[in-house]
C-alpha positions as CSV (number, residue, x, y, z in Angstrom):
1,M,-81.7,-14.7,-16.7
2,S,-79.0,-12.1,-15.5
3,T,-75.1,-13.4,-15.7
4,S,-73.9,-10.4,-13.8
5,T,-71.6,-11.4,-10.8
6,D,-73.3,-10.3,-7.6
7,P,-69.6,-8.7,-5.9
8,T,-70.6,-9.0,-2.7
9,T,-70.1,-13.1,-3.0
10,A,-67.6,-12.8,-6.0
11,H,-64.3,-14.6,-4.2
12,R,-65.5,-14.1,-1.3
13,T,-63.8,-15.7,2.2
14,E,-64.8,-16.2,5.7
15,G,-61.8,-14.9,6.8
16,F,-58.1,-15.2,5.7
17,P,-55.9,-17.6,7.7
18,A,-52.9,-16.4,10.3
19,Q,-49.6,-16.4,8.4
20,Q,-46.3,-14.4,8.2
21,Q,-44.1,-14.0,5.2
22,E,-41.0,-12.2,5.6
23,Q,-40.8,-8.8,2.8
24,P,-41.4,-8.8,0.1
25,G,-43.8,-12.0,0.4
26,T,-43.9,-14.6,-2.2
27,T,-47.4,-15.8,-4.0
28,D,-46.9,-19.4,-3.4
29,E,-46.8,-19.2,0.2
30,T,-49.3,-16.9,0.2
31,R,-53.0,-18.8,1.6
32,P,-55.4,-19.0,-0.1
33,E,-53.2,-17.9,-3.8
34,P,-54.4,-14.3,-5.1
35,D,-56.3,-14.5,-8.5
36,H,-54.1,-12.5,-11.1
37,G,-56.7,-13.3,-13.6
38,E,-54.6,-16.0,-14.7
39,R,-57.7,-18.2,-15.8
40,T,-60.0,-15.2,-16.5
41,Y,-58.9,-12.5,-18.0
42,R,-60.1,-12.2,-21.5
43,G,-58.5,-9.5,-23.5
44,S,-59.7,-7.6,-26.5
45,L,-56.5,-6.0,-28.0
46,R,-57.2,-2.4,-26.3
47,L,-53.4,-2.3,-26.0
48,S,-52.0,-3.7,-29.1
49,G,-48.6,-2.6,-30.2
50,R,-48.0,-0.9,-26.9
51,R,-44.9,-1.3,-24.6
52,A,-45.1,-1.1,-21.1
53,L,-42.9,-0.9,-17.8
54,I,-44.5,-2.3,-14.9
55,T,-42.5,-2.0,-11.7
56,G,-43.0,-4.7,-9.3
57,G,-44.9,-6.6,-11.9
58,D,-43.9,-10.3,-10.6
59,S,-46.9,-10.5,-8.0
60,G,-50.3,-8.9,-6.9
61,I,-51.0,-5.9,-8.5
62,G,-48.4,-5.8,-10.7
63,R,-48.8,-9.4,-11.9
64,A,-52.5,-8.9,-12.5
65,V,-51.5,-5.9,-15.0
66,A,-49.0,-7.7,-16.5
67,I,-51.0,-10.4,-17.5
68,A,-54.2,-8.0,-18.7
69,F,-51.7,-5.6,-20.6
70,A,-50.1,-8.5,-22.2
71,R,-53.6,-10.3,-23.3
72,E,-54.7,-6.8,-24.4
73,G,-51.8,-6.6,-27.0
74,A,-49.1,-4.9,-25.5
75,D,-45.2,-6.2,-24.8
76,V,-44.7,-6.1,-20.8
77,A,-41.2,-5.2,-19.5
78,L,-41.7,-5.7,-15.4
79,T,-38.9,-5.1,-12.6
80,H,-38.9,-7.4,-9.7
81,M,-36.5,-8.1,-6.5
82,P,-33.7,-11.0,-6.9
83,E,-35.5,-12.8,-4.5
84,E,-38.5,-12.7,-5.9
85,Q,-37.7,-14.6,-9.0
86,E,-40.0,-17.6,-9.0
87,D,-42.7,-15.1,-9.0
88,A,-41.2,-13.2,-12.2
89,D,-40.6,-16.8,-13.9
90,D,-44.5,-17.2,-13.6
91,T,-45.7,-13.8,-14.9
92,V,-43.1,-14.1,-17.7
93,R,-44.8,-17.2,-18.9
94,W,-48.2,-16.0,-18.0
95,I,-47.4,-12.9,-20.5
96,T,-45.7,-14.5,-23.2
97,E,-48.3,-17.8,-23.6
98,G,-50.3,-15.3,-25.7
99,G,-47.8,-14.4,-28.1
100,T,-46.6,-11.0,-26.8
101,K,-42.8,-10.1,-25.4
102,A,-42.0,-10.2,-22.1
103,L,-38.8,-8.6,-20.2
104,P,-38.0,-9.4,-16.2
105,L,-35.9,-6.8,-14.9
106,A,-34.2,-8.2,-11.3
107,G,-33.0,-5.5,-9.0
108,D,-33.7,-2.9,-6.3
109,L,-35.7,0.1,-7.5
110,R,-34.3,1.8,-4.3
111,D,-31.2,2.2,-6.4
112,E,-31.2,5.3,-8.7
113,A,-29.0,3.6,-11.3
114,F,-31.2,0.4,-11.7
115,C,-34.1,3.1,-12.2
116,A,-32.8,4.5,-15.1
117,D,-31.5,1.3,-16.3
118,I,-35.1,-0.4,-16.3
119,V,-36.3,2.4,-18.4
120,T,-33.1,2.1,-21.1
121,R,-33.5,-1.5,-21.4
122,T,-36.9,-1.7,-21.9
123,V,-36.6,1.2,-24.4
124,D,-33.7,-0.7,-26.7
125,E,-35.3,-4.2,-26.2
126,L,-39.0,-3.7,-26.7
127,G,-38.4,-0.9,-29.5
128,G,-39.6,2.0,-26.6
129,L,-42.0,2.8,-24.2
130,D,-45.7,3.5,-24.1
131,V,-47.1,2.8,-20.9
132,L,-45.3,3.3,-17.4
133,V,-46.7,1.8,-14.7
134,L,-45.2,3.0,-11.1
135,N,-46.4,0.0,-8.7
136,A,-43.8,-1.2,-6.6
137,A,-44.4,-0.3,-2.9
138,Y,-43.4,-1.4,0.5
139,Q,-45.1,-1.4,4.2
140,K,-45.0,-2.8,7.5
141,D,-46.9,-2.2,10.3
142,R,-45.6,-0.2,13.3
143,D,-46.4,-0.4,16.9
144,G,-46.8,3.3,17.4
145,L,-44.7,6.2,15.2
146,E,-42.0,5.9,18.2
147,N,-41.0,2.5,17.1
148,L,-40.6,3.7,13.9
149,E,-36.5,3.2,13.1
150,T,-35.2,5.7,10.3
151,E,-33.4,2.7,8.2
152,E,-37.3,1.7,8.1
153,L,-38.3,4.7,7.3
154,D,-35.7,5.4,4.3
155,R,-36.7,1.8,2.6
156,V,-40.4,2.9,2.2
157,F,-39.9,6.6,1.3
158,R,-36.7,5.1,-1.0
159,T,-39.1,2.4,-2.2
160,N,-42.5,4.4,-2.5
161,L,-41.3,8.0,-3.3
162,Y,-37.7,8.2,-4.6
163,A,-38.4,5.1,-7.1
164,P,-41.4,6.4,-8.9
165,M,-39.0,9.6,-9.6
166,F,-36.1,8.1,-10.4
167,T,-38.2,5.7,-12.8
168,A,-40.5,8.6,-14.2
169,R,-37.6,11.1,-14.5
170,A,-36.0,8.2,-16.6
171,A,-38.9,7.7,-18.9
172,I,-40.2,10.9,-19.4
173,P,-37.5,11.7,-22.3
174,H,-38.9,8.8,-23.8
175,L,-42.9,9.3,-23.7
176,K,-44.3,10.5,-27.0
177,A,-48.2,11.7,-27.2
178,G,-50.6,9.1,-26.5
179,A,-48.3,7.7,-23.8
180,S,-49.8,7.0,-20.3
181,I,-48.4,6.6,-16.7
182,I,-50.8,4.9,-14.2
183,V,-49.4,5.2,-10.2
184,T,-50.8,2.9,-7.9
185,T,-51.7,4.8,-4.7
186,S,-53.9,3.7,-2.1
187,I,-56.9,4.2,0.3
188,Q,-54.5,4.7,2.7
189,A,-53.5,7.9,1.3
190,F,-57.2,9.3,2.1
191,N,-58.0,7.0,5.1
192,P,-54.7,6.1,6.7
193,S,-54.7,3.0,9.4
194,P,-52.8,3.4,12.5
195,G,-49.7,1.5,12.3
196,L,-49.1,2.6,8.5
197,I,-48.2,6.1,9.0
198,D,-45.2,6.1,6.8
199,Y,-46.6,4.1,4.3
200,A,-49.8,6.4,4.0
201,M,-47.5,9.3,3.7
202,T,-45.9,8.3,0.5
203,K,-49.9,7.4,-0.8
204,A,-50.5,10.6,-0.4
205,A,-47.7,12.1,-2.1
206,H,-48.5,9.9,-4.9
207,V,-51.7,11.9,-5.0
208,A,-49.8,15.1,-5.6
209,F,-47.4,13.7,-8.1
210,V,-50.1,12.1,-10.0
211,K,-52.2,15.7,-10.1
212,A,-48.6,18.1,-10.6
213,L,-47.0,15.5,-13.7
214,A,-50.5,15.6,-15.2
215,E,-50.6,19.4,-14.9
216,E,-47.0,19.5,-16.6
217,L,-47.3,16.3,-19.1
218,G,-50.8,17.6,-20.2
219,P,-49.9,19.8,-23.1
220,R,-47.1,17.0,-24.4
221,G,-50.3,14.7,-24.7
222,I,-49.2,12.5,-22.1
223,R,-51.6,11.3,-19.7
224,V,-51.3,10.7,-16.0
225,N,-53.7,9.1,-14.0
226,G,-53.7,7.0,-10.2
227,V,-55.7,3.9,-9.2
228,A,-56.3,3.9,-5.7
229,P,-56.9,0.1,-4.4
230,G,-58.5,-0.6,-1.3
231,P,-58.0,-3.7,0.7
232,I,-56.7,-6.5,-2.0
233,W,-55.1,-9.6,-1.0
234,T,-51.7,-9.9,-2.3
235,P,-48.4,-11.5,-0.7
236,L,-47.7,-8.0,0.5
237,I,-50.4,-8.4,3.3
238,P,-49.2,-11.3,5.0
239,A,-45.6,-9.6,5.1
240,T,-47.2,-6.6,6.3
241,G,-46.6,-8.2,10.4
242,W,-50.6,-8.4,11.2
243,D,-51.8,-10.6,13.7
244,A,-54.3,-13.5,13.2
245,E,-57.3,-11.2,13.9
246,R,-56.4,-8.4,11.5
247,L,-55.7,-11.2,8.6
248,A,-59.1,-13.0,9.6
249,T,-61.5,-9.4,9.3
250,F,-59.1,-8.6,6.6
251,G,-61.6,-6.2,4.1
252,K,-64.7,-7.2,6.1
253,D,-65.5,-3.3,6.8
254,T,-65.9,-2.5,2.8
255,P,-69.7,-2.4,2.2
256,L,-68.8,-5.4,-0.2
257,G,-67.8,-6.7,3.2
258,R,-64.8,-8.8,1.5
259,A,-61.3,-8.1,0.2
260,G,-60.4,-7.8,-3.4
261,Q,-58.1,-9.5,-5.4
262,P,-55.6,-8.2,-7.7
263,A,-57.6,-9.5,-11.1
264,E,-60.2,-7.0,-9.9
265,L,-58.3,-4.3,-10.5
266,A,-56.4,-5.1,-13.7
267,G,-59.4,-3.7,-15.6
268,A,-59.0,0.0,-14.4
269,Y,-55.5,0.0,-15.3
270,V,-56.1,-1.0,-18.7
271,Y,-58.9,1.7,-18.8
272,L,-56.4,4.5,-18.0
273,A,-53.9,3.0,-20.5
274,S,-56.0,2.9,-23.3
275,D,-57.5,5.2,-25.8
276,D,-60.8,4.8,-24.1
277,A,-59.3,7.1,-21.7
278,T,-58.2,9.7,-23.7
279,Y,-59.6,12.8,-21.7
280,T,-59.1,11.4,-18.3
281,S,-55.9,12.7,-17.1
282,G,-54.9,13.8,-13.5
283,A,-57.6,11.2,-12.2
284,I,-57.3,9.2,-9.1
285,L,-59.8,5.9,-9.6
286,P,-60.6,4.1,-6.5
287,V,-61.2,0.6,-6.6
288,T,-61.7,0.0,-2.9
289,G,-64.9,-2.4,-2.4
290,G,-67.0,0.3,-2.0
291,K,-65.0,2.5,1.0
292,G,-65.1,6.2,0.1
293,L,-61.7,8.0,-0.6
């Protein structure tokens, strides 16, 4: 008898209920609560002894990656906004219960000094840095480009573009051969949705960033890759500003017919961070429910 899971029915819902959150969104207000692999992910020490820094590691995809990395044996530093403290505390608990270290770092990644400080603190308190996951992001639905305010454009670009650049720039001097940088881009980089023009622009830039930095750091033995999620149910979604119809149909346009859960991406990040991917660099790995890039 097969023990394989049918991907069309795993995590399936009949549509997400109408809900709205203020940015950045929190896990306890998200219904149904996303699955980060808290009770399902089983590690095999593929990242034993490594030190990871994950931006936006308190909830959503970042939390799923943090939990997976910890169960694979890594110590994990994670950044979060001060208003996400409760989510960060929960993630720290999931990390440390397996015996690895957790280092929560509260602050705003739009601040250049904070981006440098998180690298310094990670290196000082964890003893080094082996894996950098540039995951934090901001998105908000827009009713046409003419309604995109400059202040909001600045927020999107500073969060999604400046912060990864600031953080990578600070981290690279600490990375040795065998280290890995992983960027969370998006299917939006390739198939942008109306209303997310500014967000999609930043995600397309991530693709160029991954490919250019992989060329630059390859001779030093440092790999750079990206993961392109499709529609994934995280607190960011009810905080995006979509109406009830958009939430009810979220993810249903994929070949698998549903949205994904953060836990379903974690293995992609583990692979790219591990020695299983020693010949993988400059790649964008889609986790999209079958939607093409």
